[in-house]
C-alpha positions as CSV (number, residue, x, y, z in Angstrom):
1,M,37.1,23.0,27.2
2,N,39.4,20.3,25.8
3,R,39.3,19.1,22.0
4,R,36.9,15.9,22.9
5,Q,34.3,18.1,24.7
6,N,34.1,20.4,21.5
7,M,33.9,17.4,19.5
8,L,30.9,16.0,21.2
9,I,29.0,19.2,21.7
10,G,29.7,19.6,17.7
11,I,28.3,16.3,17.3
12,F,25.2,16.9,19.5
13,V,24.4,20.3,17.6
14,G,24.5,18.6,14.2
15,V,22.2,15.8,15.3
16,V,19.7,18.5,16.8
17,I,19.9,20.5,13.5
18,V,19.6,17.2,11.2
19,A,16.5,16.1,13.4
20,A,15.0,19.8,13.4
21,S,15.4,19.9,9.7
22,A,13.9,16.1,9.2
23,Y,11.0,17.3,11.4
24,A,10.3,20.5,9.7
25,T,10.2,19.1,6.3
26,G,8.3,16.1,7.0
27,L,10.9,13.7,6.1
28,S,10.9,12.0,9.7
29,K,7.3,11.3,8.9
30,K,8.2,9.6,5.6
31,L,11.0,7.8,7.1
32,L,9.0,6.2,9.7
33,T,5.5,5.8,8.4
34,P,6.2,2.1,7.2
35,F,7.2,1.1,10.5
36,F,4.5,2.9,12.5
37,G,1.9,3.3,9.8
38,S,-0.8,6.0,9.2
39,S,-4.3,5.5,8.1
40,A,-7.1,7.7,6.4
41,E,-10.7,7.3,6.0
42,Y,-12.9,9.2,3.7
43,K,-16.7,9.6,3.8
44,S,-17.9,9.0,0.2
45,S,-18.7,12.8,-0.5
46,E,-15.1,13.3,0.3
47,S,-13.2,10.5,-1.6
48,A,-12.3,10.9,-5.4
49,T,-12.8,8.0,-8.0
50,A,-9.7,5.7,-8.1
51,P,-7.3,6.1,-10.9
52,E,-7.3,3.3,-13.3
53,L,-4.6,0.9,-13.0
54,A,-1.6,1.0,-15.8
55,H,-1.0,-1.4,-17.9
56,G,1.4,-4.3,-16.7
57,D,1.8,-8.2,-16.6
58,W,-0.9,-9.9,-14.7
59,I,-0.3,-13.0,-12.3
60,N,-3.4,-14.9,-11.3
61,S,-5.8,-13.2,-13.5
62,E,-6.5,-11.8,-17.0
63,P,-5.8,-7.8,-17.0
64,L,-8.5,-6.2,-14.6
65,K,-10.2,-2.7,-15.2
66,L,-11.6,-0.7,-12.0
67,N,-14.4,0.4,-13.7
68,D,-15.5,-3.3,-14.6
69,L,-15.0,-4.1,-10.9
70,R,-18.0,-1.4,-10.1
71,G,-20.2,-3.4,-7.6
72,R,-17.6,-4.9,-6.0
73,V,-15.3,-3.6,-3.0
74,V,-11.5,-3.3,-4.1
75,L,-8.4,-3.5,-2.0
76,I,-5.5,-2.5,-3.6
77,E,-2.2,-2.9,-2.1
78,F,1.1,-1.7,-3.1
79,W,4.0,-4.0,-2.3
80,T,6.9,-5.5,-3.2
81,F,8.4,-9.2,-2.4
82,G,11.7,-7.9,-1.0
83,C,9.8,-5.9,1.6
84,Y,9.7,-7.1,5.0
85,N,7.1,-4.8,5.9
86,C,4.9,-6.2,3.0
87,R,5.7,-9.7,3.9
88,N,4.3,-8.8,7.4
89,T,1.3,-7.3,6.0
90,L,0.6,-10.3,3.5
91,P,-1.1,-13.0,6.1
92,F,-3.9,-10.3,6.5
93,V,-4.4,-9.3,2.9
94,K,-4.6,-13.1,2.1
95,S,-6.9,-13.7,4.7
96,W,-9.4,-11.0,3.6
97,D,-9.1,-12.5,0.0
98,D,-10.3,-15.7,1.2
99,R,-13.0,-14.6,3.8
100,Y,-14.5,-11.9,1.6
101,R,-14.0,-12.7,-2.2
102,E,-17.5,-14.6,-2.6
103,K,-18.8,-11.6,-0.5
104,G,-17.8,-8.9,-2.9
105,L,-14.3,-7.9,-2.2
106,T,-11.5,-7.8,-4.9
107,V,-7.9,-7.6,-3.8
108,I,-5.2,-6.6,-6.2
109,G,-1.7,-6.5,-5.7
110,V,0.2,-3.5,-7.5
111,H,3.9,-5.1,-7.3
112,S,6.2,-1.7,-7.6
113,P,9.7,-2.8,-7.2
114,E,12.3,-1.6,-4.9
115,F,15.3,-3.4,-6.3
116,D,16.2,-4.6,-10.2
117,E,15.7,-8.2,-9.1
118,E,12.1,-7.6,-8.3
119,R,11.2,-5.9,-11.9
120,K,11.6,-9.4,-13.5
121,V,8.3,-11.0,-14.1
122,E,9.6,-14.7,-13.7
123,H,10.9,-13.8,-10.2
124,L,7.6,-12.1,-9.3
125,R,5.8,-15.1,-10.7
126,R,8.1,-17.6,-8.4
127,E,7.6,-15.4,-5.4
128,V,3.6,-15.0,-5.7
129,S,3.5,-19.0,-6.1
130,S,5.7,-19.5,-3.0
131,L,3.9,-17.0,-1.0
132,G,0.5,-18.6,-1.6
133,I,-0.9,-15.2,-3.2
134,R,-3.9,-16.3,-5.1
135,Y,-5.5,-12.9,-5.8
136,P,-4.5,-11.1,-8.9
137,V,-0.9,-9.3,-9.0
138,V,0.1,-7.0,-11.5
139,T,3.5,-5.6,-12.5
140,D,4.2,-1.6,-11.9
141,N,7.8,-1.4,-12.9
142,D,7.5,1.9,-14.4
143,Y,5.5,3.2,-11.3
144,Q,2.8,4.7,-13.3
145,T,0.0,3.4,-10.8
146,W,2.2,4.1,-7.8
147,N,2.6,7.8,-9.1
148,A,-1.3,8.1,-9.9
149,Y,-2.1,6.9,-6.3
150,K,0.7,9.2,-5.2
151,V,2.4,6.3,-3.1
152,E,5.4,6.8,-0.8
153,A,6.2,3.6,1.0
154,W,5.6,-0.2,0.9
155,P,3.0,-1.4,1.7
156,T,0.3,1.0,1.1
157,V,-3.4,-0.3,1.1
158,F,-6.2,1.3,-0.4
159,L,-10.1,0.4,-0.2
160,L,-12.2,1.4,-3.1
161,D,-16.1,1.4,-2.6
162,K,-18.6,-0.3,-5.1
163,Q,-18.4,2.8,-6.8
164,G,-14.4,2.9,-7.4
165,R,-14.0,5.6,-5.0
166,I,-11.1,5.9,-2.7
167,R,-12.7,5.4,0.8
168,W,-9.6,4.4,3.1
169,M,-5.9,4.2,2.9
170,H,-3.0,3.0,5.0
171,V,0.7,3.4,4.9
172,G,2.9,0.6,6.6
173,E,2.1,-2.4,9.0
174,G,-0.8,-2.3,11.4
175,D,-4.4,-1.1,11.8
176,Y,-5.5,-4.8,10.6
177,D,-9.2,-4.5,12.6
178,E,-9.8,-1.1,11.2
179,A,-9.2,-2.3,7.7
180,E,-11.4,-5.5,8.3
181,R,-14.2,-3.1,9.7
182,L,-13.8,-1.2,6.8
183,I,-14.4,-3.9,4.2
184,Q,-17.3,-5.3,6.1
185,K,-18.7,-1.7,6.4
186,L,-18.1,-1.1,2.5
187,L,-19.5,-4.6,1.5
188,A,-22.8,-3.7,3.4
189,E,-23.5,-0.4,1.7
190,K,-25.8,-0.5,-0.8
191,E,-24.6,0.5,-4.3
192,S,-25.5,3.8,-5.6
193,K,-26.0,4.7,-9.2
């Protein structure tokens, strides 16, 4: 074999080893999830009470506490304004807010920045306004809420039932019909004490 063939074989073997390592460690799932998405629905008996939102600057609302929202279905979206996938998800989230707010849905955007410019609340206020977001948005610059929910990618959406339990989560784009079906189902559920 000549030197060129040896080099190509070496590159091929290296790619196979890296791909196998990424697959074995779960890294490939983490890297691809924002593009292909993943969802999980939980029965009420399987779900845990959602962690409270950490303190931050609120836009479009006074500070909210999840305990005060009992009796309402809550959609929490972890996003950042520079995220392409978040911008693709935004029309659906805004639509759900418009259509279901009066029926008992509260949408909260948790803005967990990826880049330094996204940490500045004045930049976030400008983006929220220009994107036409009317639901409450809270800053999460120190990732306390992100970490409490064990979020790994933007966007990630959680649906909480009327008792404040996590009943569904989705990472990445897509599954909009499933999300809407779950919103309707949770809104129709009777509130148990």
